[in-house]
C-alpha positions in Angstrom: 127.5 44.6 -35.1 124.9 47.3 -35.7 125.2 46.8 -39.5 124.6 43.1 -39.1 121.5 43.7 -36.9 120.2 46.2 -39.4 120.6 43.7 -42.3 118.9 41.1 -40.2 115.9 43.3 -39.7 115.7 44.2 -43.4 116.1 40.7 -44.9 114.7 38.6 -42.0 117.7 36.2 -42.1 119.4 35.6 -38.7 123.2 35.6 -39.2 123.9 35.9 -35.5 121.1 34.1 -33.6 122.0 30.5 -32.8 118.4 29.7 -31.8 117.2 30.7 -35.3 119.8 28.5 -36.9 118.7 25.5 -34.8 115.1 26.1 -35.9 116.2 26.1 -39.6 118.1 22.8 -39.1 115.3 21.0 -37.1 112.7 22.2 -39.6 113.8 19.4 -42.0 113.0 16.8 -39.3 109.5 18.0 -38.4 108.4 21.1 -40.3 104.9 21.3 -38.8 106.0 21.1 -35.2 109.0 23.4 -35.6 106.9 26.0 -37.4 104.4 26.1 -34.5 107.3 26.5 -32.1 108.8 29.2 -34.2 105.6 31.2 -34.2 105.9 31.6 -30.4 109.0 33.7 -31.2 107.3 35.8 -33.9 109.1 38.9 -32.9 112.4 37.3 -33.9 113.4 38.1 -37.5 114.1 34.4 -38.4 110.5 33.3 -37.4 109.0 34.6 -40.6 111.5 32.6 -42.6 110.6 29.4 -40.8 107.0 30.1 -41.7 108.1 30.8 -45.3 109.9 27.4 -45.3 106.7 25.8 -44.2 104.9 27.3 -47.1 107.4 25.7 -49.5 106.9 22.4 -47.7 103.2 22.8 -48.0 103.5 23.2 -51.7 105.7 20.1 -51.9 103.2 18.0 -49.9 100.2 19.7 -51.6 97.5 17.3 -52.8 96.6 18.3 -56.3 92.8 18.3 -56.8 91.6 15.5 -59.1 88.5 17.3 -60.4 88.9 18.4 -64.0 87.8 21.9 -63.2 90.3 22.6 -60.4 93.1 25.1 -61.2 95.7 22.8 -59.6 94.7 20.0 -61.9 95.2 22.2 -64.9 98.5 23.5 -63.6 99.7 19.9 -63.2 98.5 18.8 -66.6 100.2 21.8 -68.3 103.4 21.0 -66.4 103.4 17.4 -67.6 102.7 18.6 -71.1 105.6 20.9 -71.0 107.9 18.3 -69.5 107.2 15.9 -72.4 107.4 18.5 -75.1 110.2 20.0 -77.1 108.9 23.6 -76.6 111.7 26.1 -76.4 111.5 29.3 -74.4 111.5 31.4 -77.5 108.3 29.8 -78.7 106.8 30.2 -75.2 107.5 33.9 -75.2 106.1 34.3 -78.7 102.7 33.0 -77.3 102.5 35.7 -74.6 100.0 38.5 -75.2 99.0 37.4 -78.6 95.4 37.9 -79.9 93.5 34.7 -79.2 96.2 33.4 -76.9 95.3 31.9 -73.5 98.5 33.4 -72.0 97.7 36.8 -70.6 99.7 36.1 -67.5 103.4 35.6 -67.9 104.5 34.4 -64.5 102.6 31.1 -64.2 103.4 29.5 -67.6 107.0 30.7 -67.4 107.5 29.2 -64.0 105.8 26.0 -65.2 108.0 25.8 -68.2 111.3 26.5 -66.3 110.5 23.8 -63.6 109.5 21.3 -66.3 113.1 21.5 -67.8 114.4 19.9 -64.6 111.8 17.4 -63.4 108.5 15.7 -64.4 107.2 15.8 -60.7 104.4 18.2 -60.3 105.1 18.4 -56.5 108.3 20.3 -57.3 106.2 22.8 -59.3 103.9 23.3 -56.4 106.9 23.7 -54.0 108.0 26.6 -56.3 104.5 28.0 -56.1 104.7 27.7 -52.3 108.1 29.4 -52.3 106.8 32.5 -54.3 103.3 32.7 -52.7 104.9 32.0 -49.2 107.4 34.8 -49.5 104.8 37.5 -50.1 102.3 35.8 -47.7 104.8 35.7 -44.8 106.0 39.3 -45.4 102.4 40.6 -45.5 101.6 38.9 -42.2 104.7 40.1 -40.5 104.3 43.6 -41.9 101.2 43.9 -39.9 102.5 42.2 -36.8 105.6 44.4 -36.6 103.4 47.5 -36.6 101.3 46.5 -33.5 102.2 48.9 -30.7 100.4 47.1 -27.9 100.0 43.7 -26.5 97.9 41.4 -28.7 94.6 40.6 -27.0 92.6 37.5 -27.6 90.2 39.3 -30.0 93.0 40.9 -32.0 94.6 37.5 -32.2 91.4 36.1 -33.8 91.4 39.0 -36.2 95.0 38.3 -37.2 94.0 34.6 -37.8 91.1 35.8 -40.0 93.5 38.0 -42.0 95.8 35.0 -42.5 92.9 32.8 -43.6 91.5 35.3 -46.1 94.2 34.2 -48.6 95.8 31.2 -47.0 98.7 29.0 -48.3 96.3 26.4 -49.8 95.2 29.0 -52.3 98.2 27.9 -54.4 95.4 25.7 -55.8 94.6 29.0 -57.7 98.2 30.2 -57.8 97.8 32.9 -60.5 95.0 34.9 -58.9 95.9 34.5 -55.2 99.6 35.1 -55.6 98.8 38.2 -57.5 96.6 39.2 -54.5 99.5 38.7 -52.1 101.9 40.7 -54.4 99.4 43.5 -54.8 99.0 43.7 -51.0 102.8 43.6 -50.6 103.1 46.6 -52.8 100.1 48.7 -51.8 100.3 48.5 -47.9 103.7 50.2 -47.6 102.6 52.9 -50.0 99.4 53.6 -48.1 100.9 53.5 -44.6 104.4 54.9 -45.2 104.2 56.6 -48.6 106.7 54.2 -50.0 106.3 54.9 -53.8 108.9 52.2 -54.8 106.6 49.5 -53.6 103.9 50.6 -56.1 106.0 48.8 -58.7 105.2 45.5 -56.9 101.5 46.4 -56.9 101.8 46.8 -60.7 103.8 43.7 -61.0 100.8 41.7 -59.8 99.3 42.1 -63.3 101.9 39.7 -64.6 100.6 37.0 -62.3 96.9 37.6 -63.2 95.7 39.9 -65.9 92.6 41.0 -63.9 94.8 42.9 -61.5 94.8 45.8 -63.9 91.4 46.4 -62.1 92.6 46.8 -58.4 95.8 48.5 -59.7 93.7 51.0 -61.6 91.6 51.6 -58.5 94.8 52.3 -56.6 95.8 54.8 -59.3 92.4 56.4 -59.0 92.8 56.7 -55.2 96.2 58.4 -55.7 94.5 60.9 -58.0 91.5 61.6 -55.7 93.4 61.2 -52.4 91.4 61.0 -49.2 87.7 61.6 -49.6 86.3 59.7 -46.7 82.7 60.8 -46.9 82.5 60.0 -50.7 84.2 56.6 -50.3 82.0 55.6 -47.4 78.9 56.6 -49.4 80.2 54.6 -52.4 81.0 51.7 -50.1 77.4 51.6 -48.7 75.5 52.3 -52.0 77.3 49.5 -53.9 76.2 47.0 -51.3 72.6 47.4 -52.5 73.3 46.9 -56.2 72.0 43.5 -57.1 72.0 43.4 -60.9 74.2 44.4 -63.7 74.0 44.1 -67.5 76.9 41.9 -68.5 76.6 43.0 -72.1 77.1 46.6 -71.1 80.1 45.6 -68.9 81.6 43.9 -71.9 81.1 47.0 -74.1 82.7 49.2 -71.4 85.8 46.9 -71.2 86.4 46.7 -74.9 88.7 49.8 -74.7 91.4 47.4 -73.4 93.9 46.0 -76.0 92.6 43.3 -78.3 94.6 40.5 -76.5 92.2 40.9 -73.5 88.9 40.7 -75.6 88.7 36.9 -75.6 88.8 36.8 -71.8 86.4 39.7 -71.4 83.9 38.0 -73.7 84.2 34.8 -71.7 83.8 36.4 -68.3 80.8 38.5 -69.3 79.0 35.8 -71.1 75.5 35.3 -69.6 75.7 31.5 -70.2 79.0 31.5 -68.3 77.3 33.3 -65.4 74.6 30.6 -65.3 77.2 27.9 -65.3 79.1 29.5 -62.4 75.9 29.8 -60.4 75.1 26.1 -61.0 78.6 25.1 -59.8 78.3 27.2 -56.7 75.0 25.5 -55.9 76.6 22.1 -56.4 79.8 22.5 -54.5 79.1 25.3 -51.9 77.3 24.1 -48.8 75.2 26.5 -46.8 77.9 27.2 -44.3 80.3 28.5 -47.0 77.7 31.0 -48.1 76.8 32.0 -44.5 80.5 32.4 -43.6 81.2 34.7 -46.6 78.0 36.7 -45.9 78.8 36.9 -42.2 82.2 38.3 -42.9 80.8 41.0 -45.1 78.3 41.9 -42.4 81.2 42.2 -39.9 83.2 44.4 -42.3 80.2 46.7 -42.9 79.5 46.9 -39.1 83.1 47.7 -38.3 83.6 50.2 -41.1 80.5 52.2 -40.2 81.5 52.0 -36.5 85.0 53.5 -37.3 83.4 56.1 -39.6 81.0 57.3 -36.9 83.1 56.9 -33.7 86.7 56.9 -35.0 87.0 60.0 -37.1 89.0 62.0 -34.5 91.4 59.1 -34.2 91.9 58.9 -38.0 92.9 62.6 -38.0 95.9 61.6 -35.9 96.9 58.7 -38.1 97.4 59.7 -41.7 98.7 56.3 -42.7 95.6 54.5 -41.3 93.3 57.1 -42.9 94.8 56.4 -46.3 94.5 52.7 -45.8 90.9 53.1 -44.7 89.9 55.3 -47.6 91.5 53.0 -50.1 89.9 50.0 -48.5 86.5 51.6 -48.8 87.1 52.5 -52.4 88.4 49.1 -53.4 85.6 47.3 -51.5 83.0 49.4 -53.3 84.4 48.5 -56.7 84.7 44.9 -55.6 80.9 45.0 -54.9 80.4 46.0 -58.5 82.8 43.4 -59.9 81.2 40.7 -57.8 78.1 40.9 -60.1 80.3 39.6 -62.9 81.1 35.8 -62.9 84.3 35.3 -60.9 84.4 38.9 -59.8 83.5 38.0 -56.2 87.2 37.2 -55.7 87.9 40.9 -55.5 85.7 41.0 -52.3 88.3 38.8 -50.7 91.1 41.0 -51.8 89.4 44.1 -50.5 88.7 42.3 -47.2 92.4 41.7 -46.7 93.0 45.5 -46.8 90.0 46.0 -44.4 91.3 43.5 -41.9 94.8 44.9 -42.0 93.3 48.3 -41.1 91.0 46.9 -38.4 93.8 45.0 -36.7 96.2 48.0 -36.6 93.6 50.5 -35.5 91.9 48.4 -32.8 95.2 47.3 -31.4 96.4 50.9 -31.2 93.1 52.3 -29.8 91.4 49.6 -27.7 89.8 52.3 -25.6 87.4 53.4 -28.5 83.9 53.9 -27.1 81.8 50.8 -27.8 84.6 48.9 -29.5 84.6 45.9 -27.2 80.9 45.4 -27.7 81.2 45.6 -31.5 84.1 43.2 -31.5 82.2 40.7 -29.3 79.2 40.9 -31.6 81.4 40.1 -34.5 82.9 36.9 -32.9 80.3 34.3 -34.0 80.7 35.3 -37.7 84.5 35.5 -37.4 84.7 32.0 -35.8 82.4 30.6 -38.5 84.5 32.1 -41.2 87.8 30.8 -39.7 86.3 27.3 -39.2 84.9 27.1 -42.8 88.2 28.2 -44.3 90.2 25.8 -42.3 87.8 23.1 -43.4 88.3 24.2 -47.1 92.0 23.8 -46.7 91.7 20.2 -45.6 91.0 19.3 -49.3 94.6 20.0 -50.1 96.7 18.5 -47.4 96.9 15.2 -45.5 98.7 13.7 -42.6 102.0 14.1 -44.5 101.9 17.8 -43.8 101.4 17.4 -40.1 103.7 14.4 -39.4 106.0 14.2 -42.4 109.1 16.0 -43.6 110.6 16.8 -47.0 112.5 13.5 -47.2 109.4 11.4 -46.5 107.3 13.6 -48.8 109.7 12.9 -51.7 108.8 9.2 -51.4 106.1 7.8 -53.8 103.5 7.6 -51.0 99.8 8.0 -51.9 98.1 10.7 -49.9 94.5 11.5 -49.3 93.0 14.8 -48.1 92.7 15.2 -44.3 89.0 15.8 -44.6 88.5 12.3 -46.0 90.2 10.8 -43.0 88.1 12.9 -40.6 84.9 11.9 -42.3 85.8 8.2 -42.0 86.5 8.6 -38.3 83.2 10.4 -37.7 81.1 8.2 -39.9 
């Protein structure tokens, strides 16, 4: 019996809990409702697997963006192209990591090709995306939840929601980048908090999902070399917040030490014309509240980080794992500030923020009595609420009523869906 319970804790599959089995079965009748009910039992090992199943269903019911520039549209087009081609897997592998090739990430094209051998339905591909993204997503969320020593207060609960929304399931719209982010977090957190060196392999594996993850992985290696240098990292964290300009041509020259296969991507990302195009697209598609929510979250992170640095140093001396996580988060965020000046580099701010919020949640839950903490957390709430609301709104572009009221059987029918936000706008207007 003890061995069975141990296996249940490790793998998260309930072999002995009848309640968990009933949730698995009823999930196929109403996934959304059953998932909400399962979250009430988040301490049970099977609950994260119900959440994982919901991520798979989300992918299956995912509304693929119709704009030509959206990642999901490109994934779907490539999938259909593969499905109607005679490309063999040998030819696909020959195209990986070749000079001038677009394939610098193995995982996404390989998955797309394999699924295309069985179906021409892009929904199946996105279900597979949901399966892979959802596995690491659910494990990262529960990794934090299982390490909370005290009761979850209302404010800590909101911070957990914020962590969940930093890289949510609808980010399978950009499967390559955001799955890599989940995998990197999955590998780095246990190393930083527990010293689990085996999980560093997962952090490195993220590069196969998106080539740009050589950057955060290199920063992790730098941290391992330098170890904890809290004062230096904090100074770097603050100074980089004030750097407003960077010479893209110099960045390009600095990155040319990488293998030739990366040069084409480097030239594209550091092209001044490309930077202007990205700025124009942001101005067209990003409303003021998107910008304010991102800026507000950064202000909160700086406020909390400085607060911990000033008032929490004695606590950090007692918690070596949290100290390592904080130091790495500061270092990663500082480099993310630098990368944000390159087109597309702002995405690393989000990745650094996931580490920051993992740290804040665990520290503030363990030490709620920190002097002045309650006031600081209350001050952060307006910005946190705005960030959560804006990100939930962003997700409404990728799911409809099928996700809320449907199930896998209904979703498999050829029913036309429209994004939930369109229905809401029609009701309001």
